[in-house]
NUDODREN-570167 format. One line per field, with one value per residue (C-alpha): x, y, z; residue in one letter; residue number from 0. Coordinates in steps of 0.25 Angstrom, whole numbers, plus 2048, in hexadecimal, padded with zeros to 3 digits. Layout:
NUDODREN-570167
x <- c(X,...) .
y <- c(Y,...) .
z <- c(Z,...) .
rest <- c(A,...) .
nr <- c(NUM,...) .
END
This chain:
NUDODREN-570167
x <- c(4F9,4F8,4EF,4F5,4EE,4E7,4EE,4E4,4E9,4F7,4F2,4ED,4FB,4FF,4F2,4F8,505,4FE,4F8,506,50B,4FE,501,50F,50B,501,50C,515,50A,506,515,518,50B,50F,513,514,507,500,506,4FB,501,50D,505,4FC,509,50E,500,501,50E,508,4FD,507,50E,501,4FF,50D,50B,4FE,503,50D,504,4F9,503,507,4F9,4F4,501,502,510,517,524,51B,515,522,528,51C,51C,52B,528,51C,525,530,525,51D,527,533,530,523,529,536,52F,526,532,539,52E,529,536,53F,538,52E,539,536,540,54C,556,560,559,565,564,555,559,564,55A,551,55C,560,552,550,55C,558,54A,550,558,54B,546,552,554,545,546,553,54C,541,54B,553,546,542,54F,552,54E,552,558,55E,55E,56A,562,55C,556,54F,54F,541,536,533,53D,540,54E,54E,542,538,535,526,52B,535,52A,521,52C,52B,51C,519,522,51B,50D,511,514,507,50E,514,522,52F,532,53F,54C,551,545,548,555,54F,545,551,558,54B,54A,559,557,54B,552,55D,554,54E,55B,561,561,55A,54E,540,533,52B,51E,51D,51C,50E,503,4F4,4F6,4FD,4F9,4F1,4EC,4E3,4EF,4F5,4E7,4E6,4F4,4F1,4E4,4EA,4F6,4ED,4E3,4EF,4F4,4E6,4E4,4F3,4F9,502,509,507,50E,51A,51B,51A,524,52F,52D,530,53C,541,53F,549,553,550,552,55F,564,55F,566,573,573,570,57C,585,581,583,591,595,590,599,5A5,5A3,5A2) .
y <- c(7D8,7D9,7D0,7C6,7C8,7BC,7B3,7B8,7C6,7C2,7BF,7CD,7D3,7C7,7CA,7D8,7D2,7C8,7D4,7DA,7CE,7CD,7DB,7D8,7CB,7D3,7DE,7D3,7CD,7DB,7DF,7D3,7D6,7E5,7EA,7F7,7F4,7F2,7FA,7F9,7EC,7F3,7FE,7F3,7EC,7FA,7FC,7EE,7F1,7FD,7F5,7EB,7F6,7FA,7EB,7EA,7F6,7F1,7E3,7E9,7F3,7E8,7DF,7E9,7EE,7E0,7DB,7D0,7D1,7C4,7BE,7B7,7C4,7CB,7C0,7C0,7CF,7CE,7C3,7CB,7D8,7D1,7CD,7DA,7E4,7DD,7D4,7DB,7E9,7E4,7DD,7E9,7F2,7E9,7E7,7F6,7FD,7F4,7E9,7F2,7FB,7FC,7F8,802,805,7FD,7F0,7EC,7F8,7F5,7E7,7EC,7F5,7EA,7E0,7EB,7ED,7DE,7DF,7EC,7E7,7DB,7E4,7EB,7DD,7D8,7E5,7E5,7D6,7DA,7E6,7DC,7D3,7DE,7E3,7D5,7D2,7E0,7E3,7F1,7F6,804,80D,815,822,81D,82A,824,815,80E,808,815,812,806,803,803,805,7FB,7F1,7F6,804,7FF,7F8,805,80D,803,802,811,815,80A,80F,81E,81A,812,806,80B,804,80B,80D,815,80F,81B,81B,80C,810,81A,80F,806,810,812,803,802,80E,808,7FA,801,808,7FB,7F5,802,806,813,817,817,81B,80F,816,80C,817,81A,813,814,816,824,830,836,82A,833,83A,82D,829,836,835,827,82B,837,82E,823,82C,832,825,820,82D,82F,822,823,82F,82C,81F,823,82F,827,81C,826,82F,822,81F,82D,82E,823,82A,838,832,82C,839,841,837,837,847,848,83E,846,853,84D,847,855,85C,852,855,864,863) .
z <- c(E12,E03,DFC,DF2,DE4,DDF,DD4,DCA,DCB,DC7,DB9,DB7,DB4,DAB,DA3,D9F,D9D,D93,D8C,D8B,D84,D7B,D77,D73,D6C,D64,D61,D5B,D52,D4D,D4A,D42,D39,D37,D29,D22,D1B,D29,D33,D3D,D43,D48,D4E,D55,D5A,D60,D67,D6D,D73,D79,D7F,D84,D8C,D93,D97,D9C,DA5,DAA,DAE,DB7,DBD,DC0,DC6,DD0,DD3,DD6,DDC,DD2,DCE,DCC,DC6,DBB,DB7,DB6,DAD,DA5,DA3,D9F,D95,D8F,D8E,D86,D7C,D7C,D7E,D78,D6C,D68,D67,D61,D56,D53,D53,D49,D3F,D40,D40,D37,D30,D29,D23,D14,D09,D08,CFD,D04,D09,D11,D19,D1D,D20,D29,D31,D32,D38,D42,D45,D49,D52,D59,D5B,D62,D6A,D6F,D73,D7A,D82,D86,D8B,D92,D99,D9E,DA3,DAA,DB0,DB5,DBD,DC2,DD0,DD2,DC4,DC5,DB9,DB4,DB6,DC4,DCA,DD6,DD5,DD6,DCE,DC7,DBB,DB2,DAF,DA0,D97,D99,D8D,D8C,D8A,D7F,D78,D79,D72,D66,D66,D68,D5C,D53,D57,D55,D47,D46,D43,D36,D35,D33,D24,D25,D28,D30,D39,D3B,D40,D4A,D4E,D50,D59,D61,D64,D68,D72,D78,D79,D80,D8A,D8E,D92,D98,DA7,DA4,DAC,DA7,DAF,DB4,DB8,DC4,DCE,DC7,DCF,DD0,DDF,DDD,DE5,DDA,DD1,DC9,DC3,DBF,DB9,DB2,DAC,DA7,DA1,D99,D94,D91,D89,D82,D7D,D79,D70,D6B,D6D,D60,D67,D76,D75,D6E,D77,D84,D7E,D7A,D86,D8F,D87,D88,D97,D99,D91,D97,DA5,DA1,D9B,DA7,DB1,DA9,DA8,DB7,DBB,DB2,DB9,DC7,DC2,DBC,DC9,DD2,DC9,DCA,DD9) .
rest <- c(X,X,X,X,X,X,X,X,X,X,X,X,X,X,X,X,X,X,X,X,X,X,X,X,X,X,X,X,X,X,X,X,X,X,X,X,X,X,X,X,X,X,X,X,X,X,X,X,X,X,X,X,X,X,X,X,X,X,X,X,X,X,X,X,X,X,X,X,X,X,X,X,X,X,X,X,X,X,X,X,X,X,X,X,X,X,X,X,X,X,X,X,X,X,X,X,X,X,X,X,X,X,X,X,X,X,X,X,X,X,X,X,X,X,X,X,X,X,X,X,X,X,X,X,X,X,X,X,X,X,X,X,X,X,X,X,X,X,X,X,X,X,X,X,X,X,X,X,X,X,X,X,X,X,X,X,X,X,X,X,X,X,X,X,X,X,X,X,X,X,X,X,X,X,X,X,X,X,X,X,X,X,X,X,X,X,X,X,X,X,X,X,X,X,X,X,X,X,X,X,X,X,X,X,X,X,X,X,X,X,X,X,X,X,X,X,X,X,X,X,X,X,X,X,X,X,X,X,X,X,X,X,X,X,X,X,X,X,X,X,X,X,X,X,X,X,X,X,X,X,X,X,X,X,X,X,X,X,X,X,X,X,X,X,X,X,X,X,X,X,X) .
nr <- c(0,1,2,3,4,5,6,7,8,9,10,11,12,13,14,15,16,17,18,19,20,21,22,23,24,25,26,27,28,29,30,31,32,33,34,35,36,37,38,39,40,41,42,43,44,45,46,47,48,49,50,51,52,53,54,55,56,57,58,59,60,61,62,63,64,65,66,67,68,69,70,71,72,73,74,75,76,77,78,79,80,81,82,83,84,85,86,87,88,89,90,91,92,93,94,95,96,97,98,99,100,101,102,103,104,105,106,107,108,109,110,111,112,113,114,115,116,117,118,119,120,121,122,123,124,125,126,127,128,129,130,131,132,133,134,135,136,137,138,139,140,141,142,143,144,145,146,147,148,149,150,151,152,153,154,155,156,157,158,159,160,161,162,163,164,165,166,167,168,169,170,171,172,173,174,175,176,177,178,179,180,181,182,183,184,185,186,187,188,189,190,191,192,193,194,195,196,197,198,199,200,201,202,203,204,205,206,207,208,209,210,211,212,213,214,215,216,217,218,219,220,221,222,223,224,225,226,227,228,229,230,231,232,233,234,235,236,237,238,239,240,241,242,243,244,245,246,247,248,249,250,251,252,253,254,255,256,257,258,259,260,261,262,263,264,265,266,267,268,269,270) .
END
């Protein structure tokens, strides 16, 4: 008979969830203080979101390892994610990518870009919240490019990954805000595409099949050590590579599935 964990153990995952929320709140306070004169606030906000992604992963891992998953923990985690990976990155994306644009020859054009930026950042927020709501009510969601169904994949890009895309780009620029209207348009398109991926039915790797109790755990620890050391030494480049690679992975999986389905369909027609 499996021993029931003590009540105190249930607090442990929630502490990491609280850390997740604290990092998101810190990112908000840094974002609103950022300016062209002092860009370090934006960089600190981006790094705080990266730390929040780590906390978000740890609370789930610890809850599963200690068998302390609960309805309260799941609801608290979702509320924390809306703040940390919805409100905080959307605010950072707006201030860093649109609000800091310098004066232009046509002030009305700048104003138009800023207004569209507000709307697009809200789209990111509402798509992230919708992604969380769908995840909470889904029992066995099936992606459009299913492969083998199971817990190996998420349906739609997780909201922490969406926030990771924003924070990695800001950190790659060391917090230096966008000062070119055409670059702001590219930023706008990236935000829209990331928002779409969160509410899509496309497949994204969940990494849930990776466990400490694997057959060769030392290999897992070696990989984690190498990746961790690389991030620590080259975080400016590694974070954006990881974030963009994860984004592209869902697109590639979708294209591969569509291509394979088209080939099967054409083969059936020829036969």
